[in-house]
DRENROMI-149099 format. One record per residue (C-alpha): x, y, z. Coordinates in steps of 0.001 Angstrom, whole numbers, plus 500000, padded with zeros to 6 digits. Last residue first. Example, Ala and Ser with C-alpha at 12.3 -4.5 7.8 and 13.67 -1.06 7.14 Angstrom:
// residues 2
     px     py     pz
 513670 498940 507140
 512300 495500 507800
This chain:
// residues 459
     px     py     pz
 344695 126492 893682
 343200 125406 890359
 342958 121601 890436
 342038 121019 894116
 339898 124160 894231
 337769 123130 891250
 337520 119555 892551
 336256 120874 895905
 333771 123331 894399
 332318 120825 891929
 332053 118123 894609
 330177 120597 896814
 327712 121345 894011
 327276 117612 893318
 326381 116903 896959
 328809 114858 899032
 327347 111520 900165
 330398 109402 899295
 332601 111109 901885
 333603 108054 903935
 334174 105945 900826
 336122 108788 899260
 334836 111608 897053
 337818 113930 897520
 340920 111842 896846
 339186 109980 894025
 337898 113293 892667
 341444 114594 892312
 342572 111417 890583
 339607 111449 888205
 340125 115177 887545
 343399 114092 885984
 341272 112667 883175
 340345 116210 882211
 344009 117029 881727
 344593 113689 879944
 342302 114704 877087
 345051 114115 874540
 347154 116092 872033
 346475 119330 873892
 345562 122445 871854
 347444 125542 873052
 349821 125317 870073
 347048 126113 867598
 345704 129571 868431
 348822 130895 870146
 350861 129957 867062
 348425 131776 864791
 348890 134942 866779
 352664 134473 866560
 352314 134370 862762
 351209 137999 862929
 353917 139223 865303
 356820 137570 863441
 359965 139432 864509
 358469 140824 867734
 357251 137364 868685
 360781 135979 868355
 361890 135617 872010
 358531 134493 873399
 358065 132364 870294
 361229 130416 871081
 360145 129944 874705
 356806 128644 873441
 358585 126244 871079
 360541 124676 873987
 363838 123578 872452
 364695 119858 872326
 364170 119753 868539
 366821 122458 868110
 365629 125844 866907
 364526 126823 863390
 366494 129026 860996
 364133 131458 859317
 362775 130534 855873
 359340 129568 857185
 359133 132765 859240
 360193 134914 856268
 357487 133319 854099
 354846 133907 856766
 355956 137540 857086
 355820 138049 853327
 352378 136441 853018
 351077 138724 855763
 352650 141780 854134
 350987 140874 850819
 347625 140435 852513
 347897 143979 853790
 348467 144892 857411
 345909 147173 859083
 347215 150662 859780
 349184 151593 862888
 352559 152002 861187
 351012 153473 858057
 353025 156676 857813
 356208 154887 858772
 356180 152756 855608
 356490 155821 853349
 359644 156938 855036
 359761 160378 856646
 362529 162534 855192
 360317 165475 854252
 358624 165279 857655
 361943 165982 859372
 361944 169601 858188
 358624 170230 859894
 355482 170879 857944
 353367 173915 858821
 349868 173022 859830
 347195 174449 857584
 344389 176357 859313
 340981 174752 859051
 338473 176770 857072
 335759 178565 859064
 332865 179591 856805
 332976 176445 854614
 332012 177272 851031
 335611 177631 849881
 336434 173929 850511
 340222 173556 850559
 340569 173332 854386
 337827 170726 854576
 339735 168318 852383
 338497 167576 848914
 336218 164553 848332
 337767 161065 847889
 338464 159726 844409
 342242 159954 844688
 342233 158219 848093
 340204 155285 846820
 342555 154821 843900
 345534 154872 846232
 343926 152305 848531
 343235 150014 845579
 346833 150252 844453
 348000 149529 848011
 346197 146172 848150
 343083 145945 850358
 343397 145838 854108
 343879 142801 856328
 341307 142215 859044
 343806 140936 861630
 342313 137527 862342
 340542 136992 859015
 343714 137778 857054
 345663 135535 859432
 343279 132661 858731
 343612 133160 854972
 347411 133218 855189
 347459 129995 857216
 345133 128315 854715
 347280 129448 851807
 350390 128061 853521
 348531 124818 854271
 347573 124438 850590
 351138 125161 849471
 352527 122423 851731
 349884 119804 850939
 351489 118266 847812
 354759 117760 849662
 353131 115790 852447
 353847 117521 855697
 356482 116429 858207
 359128 119099 857560
 356676 121952 856912
 357282 123865 860194
 359074 121359 862492
 361051 123092 865238
 359382 126486 864738
 355966 124999 865650
 353553 127142 863643
 353491 124689 860721
 353097 121627 862961
 349909 123050 864464
 348600 123884 860984
 349359 120369 859742
 347645 118848 862787
 344515 120960 862250
 344353 120152 858540
 344668 116415 859236
 341945 116552 861862
 339544 118250 859457
 340302 115857 856584
 340207 112672 858699
 343425 110730 858198
 344238 110851 861908
 342153 107838 862954
 342821 105925 859729
 346588 106288 860159
 346395 105343 863848
 344275 102201 863339
 346222 100975 860317
 349531 101576 862078
 348400 099732 865203
 347027 096787 863224
 350228 096481 861202
 352268 096475 864411
 349949 093834 865901
 350328 091613 862832
 354116 091915 862832
 354299 091086 866533
 351964 088116 866026
 354061 086797 863153
 357142 087021 865344
 359644 089827 864828
 363244 088610 864587
 364204 090898 861739
 362202 094089 861848
 358914 095256 860360
 358223 098966 860826
 356505 100065 864006
 359279 102256 865428
 360964 103279 862183
 359053 104585 859170
 355376 104449 860114
 355872 105106 863830
 358348 107940 863222
 355975 109659 860782
 353141 109299 863290
 355397 110836 865957
 356350 113755 863684
 352662 114428 862904
 351536 114158 866535
 354300 116324 868017
 352577 119605 867103
 349742 118736 869502
 352039 118294 872511
 353226 121711 873715
 354312 121720 877360
 352604 121986 880733
 349726 119626 879899
 351604 116387 879442
 349985 113215 878075
 351864 113181 874764
 355142 112047 876353
 353411 108995 877818
 352121 108087 874343
 355691 107859 873070
 356669 105134 875556
 353267 103616 874867
 354121 102810 871268
 357597 101453 872044
 356100 098777 874327
 353142 097753 872136
 354928 095555 869581
 357511 093928 871850
 354931 093642 874641
 352488 091817 872395
 355160 089372 871212
 356305 088773 874801
 352709 088136 875887
 352183 085617 873079
 355413 083752 873859
 354579 083697 877572
 351145 082226 876936
 352628 079533 874688
 355282 078773 877322
 352490 078119 879804
 351629 080548 882597
 351542 079185 886174
 347948 079692 887300
 347263 075960 887754
 349887 075909 890498
 347789 078206 892674
 346232 075863 895233
 349354 073715 895505
 351529 076749 896310
 355260 076244 895665
 354674 076365 891893
 352940 079754 892280
 355849 081304 894184
 358468 080142 891674
 356276 081112 888719
 355887 084649 890049
 359620 085039 890667
 360456 083841 887156
 357725 086005 885542
 358723 089273 887298
 359775 091269 884213
 357176 089563 882038
 354409 090529 884487
 355730 094128 884632
 355535 094408 880832
 352086 092771 880717
 350626 095161 883326
 352176 098165 881570
 350656 096990 878260
 347234 096659 879871
 347523 100088 881533
 348111 101762 878163
 344871 103728 878016
 343523 104117 881529
 339744 103688 881830
 339883 099870 881861
 342549 099786 884617
 344958 096860 884366
 346713 095992 887619
 350463 096497 887964
 352634 094145 890042
 354936 095723 892612
 358631 096089 891865
 361448 094712 893996
 363915 094487 891052
 364927 090879 890318
 368050 089292 891811
 366570 085799 891849
 366821 085418 895635
 365620 088970 896352
 362694 088686 893928
 361727 085327 895453
 361608 086880 898937
 359444 089779 897705
 357126 087310 895960
 356759 085289 899164
 355645 088417 901031
 353195 089365 898276
 351919 085778 898315
 351300 086068 902048
 349613 089465 901667
 347034 087948 899337
 344601 089965 897198
 347159 091607 894896
 349009 088327 894332
 345961 086484 893016
 344779 089537 891039
 348108 089740 889216
 347956 086028 888416
 344385 086292 887184
 345210 089307 884990
 348138 087513 883337
 346058 084406 882704
 343394 086582 881059
 346032 088266 878900
 347152 084845 877666
 343551 083777 877004
 342738 087019 875206
 345826 086526 873027
 344834 082968 872157
 341302 084064 871214
 342517 087022 869155
 345070 084989 867209
 343402 084908 863774
 341481 088147 864399
 344637 090239 864703
 344771 092377 867890
 345139 096151 867512
 341459 096615 866683
 340548 094974 869993
 342354 097690 871926
 340657 100443 869923
 337246 098830 870381
 337810 098675 874146
 338834 102335 874197
 335758 103377 872209
 333521 101303 874480
 335030 102982 877517
 334275 106436 876136
 330812 105454 874885
 329711 104247 878325
 328438 107709 879227
 324702 107261 879860
 323144 110491 881102
 323266 111563 884774
 326014 114178 884326
 326664 116153 887516
 329007 118877 886366
 332626 119587 887251
 333595 123073 886141
 336266 125258 884634
 339454 123308 885344
 342294 125543 884223
 345226 124695 881958
 347996 127122 881038
 350826 127062 878503
 353077 130043 879223
 353843 132430 876381
 354068 135636 878465
 350627 136732 877262
 349131 133410 878300
 348665 130347 876106
 345352 128527 876520
 343786 125283 877712
 340305 125029 879260
 339188 121978 881264
 335655 120553 881559
 334797 117760 884018
 331731 115518 883600
 330267 113610 886523
 328419 110307 887006
 327299 109263 890516
 328245 105727 891489
 328798 106825 895148
 332480 106114 894586
 332364 108740 891840
 331961 108032 888138
 333981 109761 885439
 333421 111615 882174
 335891 113610 880131
 336265 117051 878671
 338889 119051 876842
 338557 122636 875672
 340953 124660 873539
 341674 128393 873638
 342188 131429 871448
 341350 134990 872485
 342063 134817 876225
 341335 138046 878103
 338524 136536 880201
 340521 133403 881105
 343022 134716 883641
 340472 137002 885293
 337946 134171 885338
 340507 131946 887068
 341169 134610 889720
 337442 135138 890306
 337010 131367 890606
 339722 131186 893266
 338114 133957 895313
 334619 132452 894933
 335883 128981 895925
 337733 130321 898972
 334609 132140 900140
 332376 129124 899394
 334721 126872 901442
 335125 129370 904297
 331452 130052 904980
 329170 127000 904771
 331672 124123 904895
 334264 125848 907100
 331752 127387 909505
 329739 124173 909610
 332843 122174 910588
 333256 124153 913794
 335560 127107 914393
 338857 126602 916276
 339515 129275 918887
 343137 130416 918717
 344676 131557 922014
 346550 128298 922610
 348559 128779 919379
 350664 125912 917972
 350036 123559 920888
 346342 124392 920804
 346263 123670 917052
 347738 120203 917628
 345191 119478 920367
 342414 120474 917970
 343791 118067 915358
 343958 115184 917873
 340462 115915 919169
 338887 115695 915729
 336405 118484 914949
 338621 120292 912415
 339055 117016 910494
 335295 117123 909694
 336086 119353 906712
 337759 116517 904805
 341431 117007 903889
 342275 118111 900344
């Protein structure tokens, strides 16, 4: 979004005059005090209308710091609409002055957990060399020019180097992968520069970086697919973990000791992270209501437990009635109808039955009654036995077509499939805020930042 002061620039006013000479351009105060709040209120009313009817939703939040070193917290809501579209709306961006280093510390601890203690020092040295080389080229236009020439001579792709960002999970691996891709061109440029020859990586550094990249590369290819917010991701976690344990991160011929150790560290970290009882139940439920997977990636001993849990949740959702035998007993013990009571002065006249009423099926009489637990269990069983779609199929599109067949289980699907696998939606507020709170707009008030980020993410 362009700054408000653009409307006062001569070049912009000249452009508007060319488009329509009769239009009188208001000043920046009109846009900041009148138009911005009006647009914000209209957009917020639309978001509230979308959200107010939502029954099940998920929230993600993250913390970021503006260029003015002011801390903010963004909150995003995720839900599935009536037409089975996965939606995400930024609710608010709050000024958050409390300490929020825990997020970065957690990421640093996760990265360190993946590195074996025996080679941690050597790995840190190799990564440090990589970062220094990237920084050297990033801060010198001459070296960038020489790198482009070397890339052309060596037949390497003209890619830019990637800098590690502490707040972006996976940026270190991307930096290493690009460094390895351009290593010959980088070494050629560094060797030609007397002041930078000491930065040429040794063969030991290269061997360590290649081992790290071999172990981490496949991992982050899958992580990228879990960062989306326009398609279902939470039900992929169980299948992805299964794939990591059995194929992607399994030991292979040709793996170095470091590669093996890093793979073991990754698996240990991920399995411990998702082995929490509450998290495990949530992931199993999300996988159950995804028609592509259902019970395929559950432990055999947990299948019946998850079915019972799903049935219990549906009973709570719809307020299932008692069994039919109990209903019959209750009906037989009820008092006589008003029309049969002789003490009433004005008995109700009996309605004559139509011929069609004699052929009415028993199930039709209770079409609008609450479903019984038995009917819920039957529907869940029929859903699990139904033929599932291809793994490339959008599960929300499948549910849109089959909601009428499994209306109760569909409610459960809306509850769990709206949950994102990561908090990347809230992290996208970082990008929006970076384009809004720039160096020349670092004095924006928190309320204005909230309105601008809200509009940037929801318009």
